Jmol script that loads the backbone (N, CA, C; Angstrom):
load data "model"
ATOM      1  N   MET A   1      17.710  -2.314  -8.814  1.00  0.00           N
ATOM      2  CA  MET A   1      18.873  -1.720  -7.831  1.00  0.00           C
ATOM      3  C   MET A   1      19.624  -2.364  -6.893  1.00  0.00           C
ATOM      4  N   LYS A   2      21.359  -2.416  -6.657  1.00  0.00           N
ATOM      5  CA  LYS A   2      22.060  -3.506  -6.431  1.00  0.00           C
ATOM      6  C   LYS A   2      22.580  -2.513  -6.068  1.00  0.00           C
ATOM      7  N   ARG A   3      23.429  -2.409  -4.059  1.00  0.00           N
ATOM      8  CA  ARG A   3      23.724  -1.604  -3.845  1.00  0.00           C
ATOM      9  C   ARG A   3      23.680   0.125  -3.768  1.00  0.00           C
ATOM     10  N   HIS A   4      22.512   0.440  -4.100  1.00  0.00           N
ATOM     11  CA  HIS A   4      21.993   1.670  -4.555  1.00  0.00           C
ATOM     12  C   HIS A   4      22.706   2.386  -5.267  1.00  0.00           C
ATOM     13  N   ARG A   5      22.219   1.340  -6.764  1.00  0.00           N
ATOM     14  CA  ARG A   5      23.139   1.693  -7.739  1.00  0.00           C
ATOM     15  C   ARG A   5      21.687   0.764  -8.726  1.00  0.00           C
ATOM     16  N   PHE A   6      21.624   1.610 -10.219  1.00  0.00           N
ATOM     17  CA  PHE A   6      21.129   0.926 -11.460  1.00  0.00           C
ATOM     18  C   PHE A   6      22.142  -0.417 -11.861  1.00  0.00           C
ATOM     19  N   ALA A   7      20.666  -0.973 -12.007  1.00  0.00           N
ATOM     20  CA  ALA A   7      21.368  -2.967 -12.382  1.00  0.00           C
ATOM     21  C   ALA A   7      20.471  -3.902 -12.949  1.00  0.00           C
ATOM     22  N   ASP A   8      21.543  -4.284 -13.954  1.00  0.00           N
ATOM     23  CA  ASP A   8      20.311  -5.012 -14.886  1.00  0.00           C
ATOM     24  C   ASP A   8      19.997  -6.300 -14.213  1.00  0.00           C
ATOM     25  N   PRO A   9      18.456  -6.517 -13.978  1.00  0.00           N
ATOM     26  CA  PRO A   9      17.935  -7.049 -12.950  1.00  0.00           C
ATOM     27  C   PRO A   9      17.924  -9.093 -13.681  1.00  0.00           C
ATOM     28  N   LEU A  10      18.497  -8.872 -14.430  1.00  0.00           N
ATOM     29  CA  LEU A  10      18.637 -10.208 -15.383  1.00  0.00           C
ATOM     30  C   LEU A  10      20.338 -10.762 -15.478  1.00  0.00           C
ATOM     31  N   ARG A  11      20.831  -9.627 -14.809  1.00  0.00           N
ATOM     32  CA  ARG A  11      22.519  -9.877 -14.800  1.00  0.00           C
ATOM     33  C   ARG A  11      22.616 -11.126 -13.585  1.00  0.00           C
ATOM     34  N   ASP A  12      22.346 -10.930 -12.593  1.00  0.00           N
ATOM     35  CA  ASP A  12      22.394 -11.322 -11.704  1.00  0.00           C
ATOM     36  C   ASP A  12      20.990 -11.591 -10.886  1.00  0.00           C
ATOM     37  N   PRO A  13      20.030 -13.003 -11.641  1.00  0.00           N
ATOM     38  CA  PRO A  13      18.697 -12.511 -10.633  1.00  0.00           C
ATOM     39  C   PRO A  13      18.631 -12.734  -9.212  1.00  0.00           C
ATOM     40  N   GLY A  14      17.768 -12.292  -8.168  1.00  0.00           N
ATOM     41  CA  GLY A  14      17.822 -12.591  -7.220  1.00  0.00           C
ATOM     42  C   GLY A  14      18.903 -11.501  -6.197  1.00  0.00           C
ATOM     43  N   GLU A  15      19.622 -10.687  -7.268  1.00  0.00           N
ATOM     44  CA  GLU A  15      20.583 -10.297  -5.938  1.00  0.00           C
ATOM     45  C   GLU A  15      20.164  -8.825  -6.747  1.00  0.00           C
ATOM     46  N   ALA A  16      19.477  -8.523  -7.027  1.00  0.00           N
ATOM     47  CA  ALA A  16      19.167  -6.884  -7.965  1.00  0.00           C
ATOM     48  C   ALA A  16      17.336  -6.687  -7.223  1.00  0.00           C
ATOM     49  N   ASP A  17      16.698  -5.875  -6.900  1.00  0.00           N
ATOM     50  CA  ASP A  17      15.645  -5.505  -6.702  1.00  0.00           C
ATOM     51  C   ASP A  17      15.031  -4.539  -7.581  1.00  0.00           C
ATOM     52  N   LEU A  18      13.880  -4.434  -7.822  1.00  0.00           N
ATOM     53  CA  LEU A  18      13.469  -3.977  -9.311  1.00  0.00           C
ATOM     54  C   LEU A  18      12.531  -2.947  -8.431  1.00  0.00           C
ATOM     55  N   THR A  19      12.363  -1.868  -8.632  1.00  0.00           N
ATOM     56  CA  THR A  19      11.601  -0.818  -8.195  1.00  0.00           C
ATOM     57  C   THR A  19      10.821   0.354  -9.013  1.00  0.00           C
ATOM     58  N   ALA A  20      10.040   0.641  -8.980  1.00  0.00           N
ATOM     59  CA  ALA A  20       8.925   1.536  -9.766  1.00  0.00           C
ATOM     60  C   ALA A  20       8.569   2.780  -8.801  1.00  0.00           C
ATOM     61  N   HIS A  21       7.848   3.288  -9.895  1.00  0.00           N
ATOM     62  CA  HIS A  21       6.873   4.444  -9.075  1.00  0.00           C
ATOM     63  C   HIS A  21       5.989   4.267  -9.540  1.00  0.00           C
ATOM     64  N   VAL A  22       4.637   3.624  -9.089  1.00  0.00           N
ATOM     65  CA  VAL A  22       3.385   3.377  -8.983  1.00  0.00           C
ATOM     66  C   VAL A  22       2.350   4.326  -8.822  1.00  0.00           C
ATOM     67  N   ASP A  23       1.202   4.704  -9.687  1.00  0.00           N
ATOM     68  CA  ASP A  23      -0.004   5.282  -9.471  1.00  0.00           C
ATOM     69  C   ASP A  23      -0.354   4.237  -8.633  1.00  0.00           C
ATOM     70  N   PHE A  24      -0.942   4.515  -7.247  1.00  0.00           N
ATOM     71  CA  PHE A  24      -1.500   3.693  -6.649  1.00  0.00           C
ATOM     72  C   PHE A  24      -3.290   3.668  -7.006  1.00  0.00           C
ATOM     73  N   CYS A  25      -3.565   4.835  -7.082  1.00  0.00           N
ATOM     74  CA  CYS A  25      -4.902   5.648  -7.171  1.00  0.00           C
ATOM     75  C   CYS A  25      -5.261   5.150  -8.642  1.00  0.00           C
ATOM     76  N   ALA A  26      -4.221   4.835  -9.920  1.00  0.00           N
ATOM     77  CA  ALA A  26      -5.215   4.313 -11.062  1.00  0.00           C
ATOM     78  C   ALA A  26      -5.249   2.740 -10.929  1.00  0.00           C
ATOM     79  N   LEU A  27      -4.194   2.265 -10.109  1.00  0.00           N
ATOM     80  CA  LEU A  27      -4.063   0.657 -10.131  1.00  0.00           C
ATOM     81  C   LEU A  27      -5.126  -0.084  -9.369  1.00  0.00           C
ATOM     82  N   ALA A  28      -5.447   0.629  -8.263  1.00  0.00           N
ATOM     83  CA  ALA A  28      -6.833   0.541  -7.593  1.00  0.00           C
ATOM     84  C   ALA A  28      -8.093   0.686  -8.126  1.00  0.00           C
ATOM     85  N   ARG A  29      -8.165   1.736  -9.105  1.00  0.00           N
ATOM     86  CA  ARG A  29      -9.400   2.069 -10.262  1.00  0.00           C
ATOM     87  C   ARG A  29      -9.654   1.109 -10.969  1.00  0.00           C
ATOM     88  N   ALA A  30      -8.413   0.551 -11.716  1.00  0.00           N
ATOM     89  CA  ALA A  30      -8.607  -0.331 -12.911  1.00  0.00           C
ATOM     90  C   ALA A  30      -9.031  -1.848 -12.536  1.00  0.00           C
ATOM     91  N   ALA A  31      -8.176  -2.326 -11.131  1.00  0.00           N
ATOM     92  CA  ALA A  31      -8.404  -2.967 -10.151  1.00  0.00           C
ATOM     93  C   ALA A  31      -9.983  -3.270  -9.871  1.00  0.00           C
ATOM     94  N   ARG A  32     -10.707  -2.652  -9.177  1.00  0.00           N
ATOM     95  CA  ARG A  32     -11.698  -2.463  -8.793  1.00  0.00           C
ATOM     96  C   ARG A  32     -12.936  -2.478 -10.006  1.00  0.00           C
ATOM     97  N   ALA A  33     -12.622  -1.676 -11.215  1.00  0.00           N
ATOM     98  CA  ALA A  33     -13.522  -1.557 -12.395  1.00  0.00           C
ATOM     99  C   ALA A  33     -13.200  -3.284 -13.267  1.00  0.00           C
ATOM    100  N   ALA A  34     -12.591  -3.793 -12.647  1.00  0.00           N
ATOM    101  CA  ALA A  34     -12.126  -5.631 -13.163  1.00  0.00           C
ATOM    102  C   ALA A  34     -12.684  -6.412 -12.263  1.00  0.00           C
ATOM    103  N   GLY A  35     -13.516  -6.138 -11.286  1.00  0.00           N
ATOM    104  CA  GLY A  35     -13.618  -6.694  -9.973  1.00  0.00           C
ATOM    105  C   GLY A  35     -13.314  -6.907  -9.144  1.00  0.00           C
ATOM    106  N   ALA A  36     -12.050  -6.609  -8.932  1.00  0.00           N
ATOM    107  CA  ALA A  36     -10.871  -7.414  -7.925  1.00  0.00           C
ATOM    108  C   ALA A  36     -11.226  -6.763  -6.444  1.00  0.00           C
ATOM    109  N   ALA A  37     -10.786  -7.146  -5.452  1.00  0.00           N
ATOM    110  CA  ALA A  37     -10.809  -6.179  -3.840  1.00  0.00           C
ATOM    111  C   ALA A  37      -9.324  -5.569  -4.010  1.00  0.00           C
ATOM    112  N   VAL A  38      -9.352  -4.129  -3.665  1.00  0.00           N
ATOM    113  CA  VAL A  38      -7.919  -3.646  -3.214  1.00  0.00           C
ATOM    114  C   VAL A  38      -7.505  -3.657  -1.974  1.00  0.00           C
ATOM    115  N   HIS A  39      -6.799  -4.198  -1.931  1.00  0.00           N
ATOM    116  CA  HIS A  39      -5.959  -4.149  -0.061  1.00  0.00           C
ATOM    117  C   HIS A  39      -5.131  -2.908  -0.107  1.00  0.00           C
ATOM    118  N   GLY A  40      -4.796  -1.846   0.985  1.00  0.00           N
ATOM    119  CA  GLY A  40      -3.758  -0.542   0.908  1.00  0.00           C
ATOM    120  C   GLY A  40      -4.052   0.164  -0.167  1.00  0.00           C
ATOM    121  N   PRO A  41      -3.006   0.823  -0.079  1.00  0.00           N
ATOM    122  CA  PRO A  41      -1.720   1.000  -0.088  1.00  0.00           C
ATOM    123  C   PRO A  41      -2.141   0.834   1.476  1.00  0.00           C
ATOM    124  N   VAL A  42      -0.768   0.495   2.119  1.00  0.00           N
ATOM    125  CA  VAL A  42       0.273   0.793   3.537  1.00  0.00           C
ATOM    126  C   VAL A  42       1.215   0.677   3.355  1.00  0.00           C
ATOM    127  N   PRO A  43       1.663   1.692   4.331  1.00  0.00           N
ATOM    128  CA  PRO A  43       3.344   1.954   4.163  1.00  0.00           C
ATOM    129  C   PRO A  43       4.189   0.133   4.341  1.00  0.00           C
ATOM    130  N   GLN A  44       5.250  -0.297   3.842  1.00  0.00           N
ATOM    131  CA  GLN A  44       6.043  -1.117   4.153  1.00  0.00           C
ATOM    132  C   GLN A  44       6.073  -1.659   5.124  1.00  0.00           C
ATOM    133  N   GLY A  45       6.596  -1.207   6.314  1.00  0.00           N
ATOM    134  CA  GLY A  45       6.875  -1.201   7.327  1.00  0.00           C
ATOM    135  C   GLY A  45       5.641  -1.367   8.464  1.00  0.00           C
ATOM    136  N   GLU A  46       4.772  -1.204   7.950  1.00  0.00           N
ATOM    137  CA  GLU A  46       3.478  -1.093   8.910  1.00  0.00           C
ATOM    138  C   GLU A  46       2.753  -2.485   8.479  1.00  0.00           C
ATOM    139  N   TRP A  47       3.155  -3.045   6.959  1.00  0.00           N
ATOM    140  CA  TRP A  47       2.334  -4.058   6.414  1.00  0.00           C
ATOM    141  C   TRP A  47       3.534  -5.302   7.020  1.00  0.00           C
ATOM    142  N   LEU A  48       4.657  -5.292   6.908  1.00  0.00           N
ATOM    143  CA  LEU A  48       5.600  -6.105   7.866  1.00  0.00           C
ATOM    144  C   LEU A  48       5.574  -6.327   9.503  1.00  0.00           C
ATOM    145  N   ALA A  49       5.295  -5.043   9.925  1.00  0.00           N
ATOM    146  CA  ALA A  49       4.741  -5.736  11.537  1.00  0.00           C
ATOM    147  C   ALA A  49       4.390  -6.275  11.319  1.00  0.00           C
ATOM    148  N   ARG A  50       2.691  -6.147  10.803  1.00  0.00           N
ATOM    149  CA  ARG A  50       1.422  -6.522  10.692  1.00  0.00           C
ATOM    150  C   ARG A  50       1.428  -8.597  10.557  1.00  0.00           C
ATOM    151  N   LEU A  51       2.423  -8.502   9.795  1.00  0.00           N
ATOM    152  CA  LEU A  51       2.905  -9.851   9.452  1.00  0.00           C
ATOM    153  C   LEU A  51       3.716 -10.850  10.055  1.00  0.00           C
ATOM    154  N   GLY A  52       4.409 -10.063  10.966  1.00  0.00           N
ATOM    155  CA  GLY A  52       5.556 -10.422  12.048  1.00  0.00           C
ATOM    156  C   GLY A  52       6.682 -10.532  11.777  1.00  0.00           C
ATOM    157  N   ILE A  53       7.111  -9.259  11.565  1.00  0.00           N
ATOM    158  CA  ILE A  53       8.784  -9.199  11.032  1.00  0.00           C
ATOM    159  C   ILE A  53       9.603  -8.860  12.296  1.00  0.00           C
ATOM    160  N   LYS A  54       8.801  -8.239  13.509  1.00  0.00           N
ATOM    161  CA  LYS A  54       9.414  -8.214  14.754  1.00  0.00           C
ATOM    162  C   LYS A  54       9.933  -9.519  15.366  1.00  0.00           C
ATOM    163  N   GLU A  55       8.571 -10.202  15.274  1.00  0.00           N
ATOM    164  CA  GLU A  55       8.743 -11.505  16.014  1.00  0.00           C
ATOM    165  C   GLU A  55       9.574 -12.295  15.145  1.00  0.00           C
ATOM    166  N   ARG A  56       9.875 -12.550  14.569  1.00  0.00           N
ATOM    167  CA  ARG A  56      10.689 -13.440  13.739  1.00  0.00           C
ATOM    168  C   ARG A  56      12.131 -13.159  13.408  1.00  0.00           C
ATOM    169  N   ALA A  57      12.585 -11.531  13.636  1.00  0.00           N
ATOM    170  CA  ALA A  57      13.954 -11.102  13.832  1.00  0.00           C
ATOM    171  C   ALA A  57      14.196 -11.316  15.103  1.00  0.00           C
ATOM    172  N   ALA A  58      13.436 -11.889  16.071  1.00  0.00           N
ATOM    173  CA  ALA A  58      13.967 -12.005  17.337  1.00  0.00           C
ATOM    174  C   ALA A  58      13.924 -13.569  17.698  1.00  0.00           C
ATOM    175  N   ALA A  59      13.351 -14.087  16.754  1.00  0.00           N
ATOM    176  CA  ALA A  59      13.524 -15.245  16.743  1.00  0.00           C
ATOM    177  C   ALA A  59      14.758 -15.950  16.153  1.00  0.00           C
ATOM    178  N   LEU A  60      14.985 -14.717  15.046  1.00  0.00           N
ATOM    179  CA  LEU A  60      16.174 -15.237  14.294  1.00  0.00           C
ATOM    180  C   LEU A  60      17.411 -14.610  14.787  1.00  0.00           C
ATOM    181  N   ARG A  61      17.521 -13.629  15.665  1.00  0.00           N
ATOM    182  CA  ARG A  61      18.611 -13.064  17.013  1.00  0.00           C
ATOM    183  C   ARG A  61      18.986 -14.132  18.496  1.00  0.00           C
ATOM    184  N   ARG A  62      17.605 -15.012  18.447  1.00  0.00           N
ATOM    185  CA  ARG A  62      17.958 -16.336  20.151  1.00  0.00           C
ATOM    186  C   ARG A  62      18.687 -16.952  18.996  1.00  0.00           C
ATOM    187  N   HIS A  63      19.019 -17.538  18.155  1.00  0.00           N
ATOM    188  CA  HIS A  63      20.068 -18.524  17.277  1.00  0.00           C
ATOM    189  C   HIS A  63      21.439 -18.130  16.427  1.00  0.00           C
ATOM    190  N   ALA A  64      21.628 -16.401  16.574  1.00  0.00           N
ATOM    191  CA  ALA A  64      22.477 -15.516  15.862  1.00  0.00           C
ATOM    192  C   ALA A  64      23.706 -15.302  16.857  1.00  0.00           C
ATOM    193  N   GLY A  65      24.264 -15.064  16.152  1.00  0.00           N
ATOM    194  CA  GLY A  65      25.974 -14.884  17.071  1.00  0.00           C
ATOM    195  C   GLY A  65      26.186 -13.086  16.710  1.00  0.00           C
ATOM    196  N   GLU A  66      26.767 -12.662  17.380  1.00  0.00           N
ATOM    197  CA  GLU A  66      27.261 -11.276  17.754  1.00  0.00           C
ATOM    198  C   GLU A  66      27.250 -10.258  16.443  1.00  0.00           C
ATOM    199  N   ARG A  67      27.845 -10.783  15.427  1.00  0.00           N
ATOM    200  CA  ARG A  67      27.516 -10.323  13.878  1.00  0.00           C
ATOM    201  C   ARG A  67      26.359 -10.399  12.912  1.00  0.00           C
ATOM    202  N   GLN A  68      25.869 -11.997  13.246  1.00  0.00           N
ATOM    203  CA  GLN A  68      24.384 -12.257  12.525  1.00  0.00           C
ATOM    204  C   GLN A  68      23.419 -10.931  13.235  1.00  0.00           C
ATOM    205  N   SER A  69      23.416 -11.120  14.268  1.00  0.00           N
ATOM    206  CA  SER A  69      22.363 -10.117  15.157  1.00  0.00           C
ATOM    207  C   SER A  69      22.296  -8.969  14.888  1.00  0.00           C
ATOM    208  N   ALA A  70      23.345  -8.095  14.483  1.00  0.00           N
ATOM    209  CA  ALA A  70      23.705  -6.980  14.491  1.00  0.00           C
ATOM    210  C   ALA A  70      23.131  -6.755  12.768  1.00  0.00           C
ATOM    211  N   ALA A  71      23.292  -7.572  12.029  1.00  0.00           N
ATOM    212  CA  ALA A  71      22.727  -7.819  10.553  1.00  0.00           C
ATOM    213  C   ALA A  71      21.166  -7.578  10.780  1.00  0.00           C
ATOM    214  N   ILE A  72      20.869  -8.752  11.748  1.00  0.00           N
ATOM    215  CA  ILE A  72      19.384  -8.760  11.526  1.00  0.00           C
ATOM    216  C   ILE A  72      18.923  -7.134  12.149  1.00  0.00           C
ATOM    217  N   ASP A  73      18.884  -6.592  13.095  1.00  0.00           N
ATOM    218  CA  ASP A  73      18.648  -5.575  13.776  1.00  0.00           C
ATOM    219  C   ASP A  73      19.056  -4.675  12.443  1.00  0.00           C
ATOM    220  N   SER A  74      19.817  -4.467  11.540  1.00  0.00           N
ATOM    221  CA  SER A  74      20.474  -3.667  10.734  1.00  0.00           C
ATOM    222  C   SER A  74      18.920  -3.513   9.305  1.00  0.00           C
ATOM    223  N   ALA A  75      18.922  -4.603   9.287  1.00  0.00           N
ATOM    224  CA  ALA A  75      17.912  -4.907   7.821  1.00  0.00           C
ATOM    225  C   ALA A  75      16.051  -4.780   8.306  1.00  0.00           C
ATOM    226  N   LEU A  76      15.989  -5.106  10.075  1.00  0.00           N
ATOM    227  CA  LEU A  76      14.898  -4.809  10.659  1.00  0.00           C
ATOM    228  C   LEU A  76      14.284  -3.650  10.526  1.00  0.00           C
ATOM    229  N   LEU A  77      15.532  -2.709  11.177  1.00  0.00           N
ATOM    230  CA  LEU A  77      15.519  -1.159  10.971  1.00  0.00           C
ATOM    231  C   LEU A  77      15.397  -0.276   9.641  1.00  0.00           C
ATOM    232  N   ARG A  78      15.997  -1.305   8.753  1.00  0.00           N
ATOM    233  CA  ARG A  78      16.344  -0.702   7.022  1.00  0.00           C
ATOM    234  C   ARG A  78      14.598  -1.173   6.480  1.00  0.00           C
ATOM    235  N   LEU A  79      14.109  -2.021   6.499  1.00  0.00           N
ATOM    236  CA  LEU A  79      12.746  -2.563   5.876  1.00  0.00           C
ATOM    237  C   LEU A  79      11.740  -2.028   7.011  1.00  0.00           C
ATOM    238  N   ALA A  80      11.586  -2.180   7.963  1.00  0.00           N
ATOM    239  CA  ALA A  80      10.427  -1.965   8.720  1.00  0.00           C
ATOM    240  C   ALA A  80      10.629  -0.375   9.863  1.00  0.00           C
ATOM    241  N   GLY A  81      11.678  -0.120   9.734  1.00  0.00           N
ATOM    242  CA  GLY A  81      11.738   0.877  10.792  1.00  0.00           C
ATOM    243  C   GLY A  81      11.691   1.286  12.092  1.00  0.00           C
ATOM    244  N   ASN A  82      11.705   1.800  12.525  1.00  0.00           N
ATOM    245  CA  ASN A  82      11.451   1.894  14.615  1.00  0.00           C
ATOM    246  C   ASN A  82      10.653   3.597  14.544  1.00  0.00           C
ATOM    247  N   GLY A  83      10.789   4.623  13.391  1.00  0.00           N
ATOM    248  CA  GLY A  83       9.683   5.489  13.639  1.00  0.00           C
ATOM    249  C   GLY A  83      11.282   6.782  14.231  1.00  0.00           C
ATOM    250  N   ALA A  84      12.300   6.229  14.360  1.00  0.00           N
ATOM    251  CA  ALA A  84      13.353   7.301  14.540  1.00  0.00           C
ATOM    252  C   ALA A  84      13.984   7.905  13.185  1.00  0.00           C
ATOM    253  N   VAL A  85      13.862   7.038  12.341  1.00  0.00           N
ATOM    254  CA  VAL A  85      14.445   7.611  11.045  1.00  0.00           C
ATOM    255  C   VAL A  85      13.571   8.250  10.433  1.00  0.00           C
ATOM    256  N   PRO A  86      14.070   9.354   9.760  1.00  0.00           N
ATOM    257  CA  PRO A  86      13.139  10.882   9.084  1.00  0.00           C
ATOM    258  C   PRO A  86      12.259  10.876   7.710  1.00  0.00           C
ATOM    259  N   ILE A  87      10.943  10.769   7.944  1.00  0.00           N
ATOM    260  CA  ILE A  87      10.485  10.445   6.824  1.00  0.00           C
ATOM    261  C   ILE A  87      11.099  10.789   5.539  1.00  0.00           C
ATOM    262  N   GLY A  88      11.031   9.486   4.369  1.00  0.00           N
ATOM    263  CA  GLY A  88      11.169   9.471   3.699  1.00  0.00           C
ATOM    264  C   GLY A  88      12.601   8.926   3.304  1.00  0.00           C
ATOM    265  N   ALA A  89      13.099   8.664   4.338  1.00  0.00           N
ATOM    266  CA  ALA A  89      14.111   8.036   4.634  1.00  0.00           C
ATOM    267  C   ALA A  89      14.862   6.560   4.594  1.00  0.00           C
ATOM    268  N   SER A  90      13.539   6.126   5.294  1.00  0.00           N
ATOM    269  CA  SER A  90      13.666   5.052   5.708  1.00  0.00           C
ATOM    270  C   SER A  90      12.245   3.671   4.398  1.00  0.00           C
ATOM    271  N   MET A  91      12.726   2.643   3.984  1.00  0.00           N
ATOM    272  CA  MET A  91      12.075   1.782   3.020  1.00  0.00           C
ATOM    273  C   MET A  91      10.696   1.431   3.795  1.00  0.00           C
ATOM    274  N   ALA A  92      10.552   1.720   5.423  1.00  0.00           N
ATOM    275  CA  ALA A  92       9.806   1.521   6.095  1.00  0.00           C
ATOM    276  C   ALA A  92       8.356   2.283   5.580  1.00  0.00           C
ATOM    277  N   ARG A  93       8.913   3.953   5.604  1.00  0.00           N
ATOM    278  CA  ARG A  93       7.890   4.462   4.822  1.00  0.00           C
ATOM    279  C   ARG A  93       7.397   5.103   3.624  1.00  0.00           C
ATOM    280  N   LEU A  94       8.507   4.772   2.930  1.00  0.00           N
ATOM    281  CA  LEU A  94       9.021   5.174   1.698  1.00  0.00           C
ATOM    282  C   LEU A  94       7.971   4.494   0.686  1.00  0.00           C
ATOM    283  N   PHE A  95       8.432   2.420   0.890  1.00  0.00           N
ATOM    284  CA  PHE A  95       7.859   2.315  -0.184  1.00  0.00           C
ATOM    285  C   PHE A  95       6.190   1.633   0.386  1.00  0.00           C
ATOM    286  N   LYS A  96       5.093   1.489  -0.645  1.00  0.00           N
ATOM    287  CA  LYS A  96       4.034   0.988  -0.007  1.00  0.00           C
ATOM    288  C   LYS A  96       3.484  -0.244  -0.516  1.00  0.00           C
ATOM    289  N   VAL A  97       2.916  -1.199   0.116  1.00  0.00           N
ATOM    290  CA  VAL A  97       2.415  -2.247  -0.352  1.00  0.00           C
ATOM    291  C   VAL A  97       0.759  -2.364  -0.488  1.00  0.00           C
ATOM    292  N   LEU A  98       0.411  -2.482  -2.041  1.00  0.00           N
ATOM    293  CA  LEU A  98      -1.131  -3.002  -1.920  1.00  0.00           C
ATOM    294  C   LEU A  98      -1.088  -4.441  -2.803  1.00  0.00           C
ATOM    295  N   ALA A  99      -2.543  -4.626  -2.252  1.00  0.00           N
ATOM    296  CA  ALA A  99      -2.303  -6.340  -3.208  1.00  0.00           C
ATOM    297  C   ALA A  99      -3.936  -6.351  -3.496  1.00  0.00           C
ATOM    298  N   VAL A 100      -4.315  -7.087  -4.796  1.00  0.00           N
ATOM    299  CA  VAL A 100      -5.127  -7.341  -5.389  1.00  0.00           C
ATOM    300  C   VAL A 100      -5.259  -8.468  -5.798  1.00  0.00           C
ATOM    301  N   ALA A 101      -6.725  -8.621  -5.340  1.00  0.00           N
ATOM    302  CA  ALA A 101      -7.097 -10.219  -4.904  1.00  0.00           C
ATOM    303  C   ALA A 101      -8.653 -10.390  -5.299  1.00  0.00           C
ATOM    304  N   SER A 102      -8.852 -11.635  -5.686  1.00  0.00           N
ATOM    305  CA  SER A 102     -10.209 -12.048  -5.805  1.00  0.00           C
ATOM    306  C   SER A 102     -11.419 -11.419  -4.398  1.00  0.00           C
ATOM    307  N   PRO A 103     -12.333 -10.685  -4.248  1.00  0.00           N
ATOM    308  CA  PRO A 103     -12.823 -10.691  -3.126  1.00  0.00           C
ATOM    309  C   PRO A 103     -13.823 -11.462  -2.715  1.00  0.00           C
ATOM    310  N   SER A 104     -13.392 -12.716  -2.730  1.00  0.00           N
ATOM    311  CA  SER A 104     -14.093 -13.979  -2.119  1.00  0.00           C
ATOM    312  C   SER A 104     -13.022 -13.950  -1.003  1.00  0.00           C
ATOM    313  N   LEU A 105     -11.407 -13.818  -1.401  1.00  0.00           N
ATOM    314  CA  LEU A 105     -10.879 -13.963  -0.259  1.00  0.00           C
ATOM    315  C   LEU A 105     -10.741 -12.921   1.319  1.00  0.00           C
ATOM    316  N   GLY A 106     -11.663 -12.077   1.306  1.00  0.00           N
ATOM    317  CA  GLY A 106     -11.777 -11.186   2.302  1.00  0.00           C
ATOM    318  C   GLY A 106     -10.264 -10.809   2.311  1.00  0.00           C
ATOM    319  N   ALA A 107     -10.216 -10.250   3.913  1.00  0.00           N
ATOM    320  CA  ALA A 107      -9.133  -9.627   4.360  1.00  0.00           C
ATOM    321  C   ALA A 107      -7.577 -10.683   4.124  1.00  0.00           C
ATOM    322  N   LEU A 108      -6.827  -9.909   3.573  1.00  0.00           N
ATOM    323  CA  LEU A 108      -5.436 -10.010   3.238  1.00  0.00           C
ATOM    324  C   LEU A 108      -4.494 -10.418   4.623  1.00  0.00           C
ATOM    325  N   PRO A 109      -3.748 -11.388   5.101  1.00  0.00           N
ATOM    326  CA  PRO A 109      -2.885 -11.296   5.699  1.00  0.00           C
ATOM    327  C   PRO A 109      -1.843  -9.476   5.183  1.00  0.00           C
ATOM    328  N   GLY A 110      -1.805  -9.267   6.636  1.00  0.00           N
ATOM    329  CA  GLY A 110      -1.114  -7.644   6.576  1.00  0.00           C
ATOM    330  C   GLY A 110      -1.666  -6.288   6.497  1.00  0.00           C
ATOM    331  N   PHE A 111      -3.537  -6.857   5.895  1.00  0.00           N
ATOM    332  CA  PHE A 111      -3.577  -5.937   5.285  1.00  0.00           C
ATOM    333  C   PHE A 111      -5.447  -5.764   6.498  1.00  0.00           C
ATOM    334  N   GLU A 112      -5.404  -6.736   7.683  1.00  0.00           N
ATOM    335  CA  GLU A 112      -6.586  -6.857   7.977  1.00  0.00           C
ATOM    336  C   GLU A 112      -7.468  -5.708   9.077  1.00  0.00           C
ATOM    337  N   THR A 113      -6.555  -4.526   8.634  1.00  0.00           N
ATOM    338  CA  THR A 113      -6.517  -3.345   9.829  1.00  0.00           C
ATOM    339  C   THR A 113      -6.633  -2.054   8.339  1.00  0.00           C
ATOM    340  N   ALA A 114      -6.284  -2.471   7.266  1.00  0.00           N
ATOM    341  CA  ALA A 114      -5.889  -1.195   6.626  1.00  0.00           C
ATOM    342  C   ALA A 114      -7.242  -1.201   5.632  1.00  0.00           C
ATOM    343  N   ALA A 115      -8.119   0.045   5.787  1.00  0.00           N
ATOM    344  CA  ALA A 115      -8.956  -0.015   4.436  1.00  0.00           C
ATOM    345  C   ALA A 115      -8.966   0.065   3.320  1.00  0.00           C
ATOM    346  N   ALA A 116      -9.909  -0.410   3.385  1.00  0.00           N
ATOM    347  CA  ALA A 116     -10.020  -1.582   1.766  1.00  0.00           C
ATOM    348  C   ALA A 116     -10.233  -0.901   0.679  1.00  0.00           C
TER     349      ALA A 116
END
end "model"
wireframe off; spacefill off
backbone 0.3
color backbone group
């Protein structure tokens, strides 16, 4: 996806998002059956907040001009939300994050309080 339209991800690498509908339950089952640890899924906004996106945005704003600050705030709202956006309208709630890892790694960043 690029600018809310379908796009060839190989045409402009790094400029388009790959998106897919994922059956997280099936993926988690297959990963566990193979001996992996599964973390999540958790909503993207919650995961990004646990990783410190709000603190990072604040740090970027300290050295940004007015236009840059507005862009940072807009991106933060789109990616991590603030609870004011209707359910399903925000990437923060719409997109989910799931991690598959070696069980020896323990809790992964952003998943510390999520059910495994």
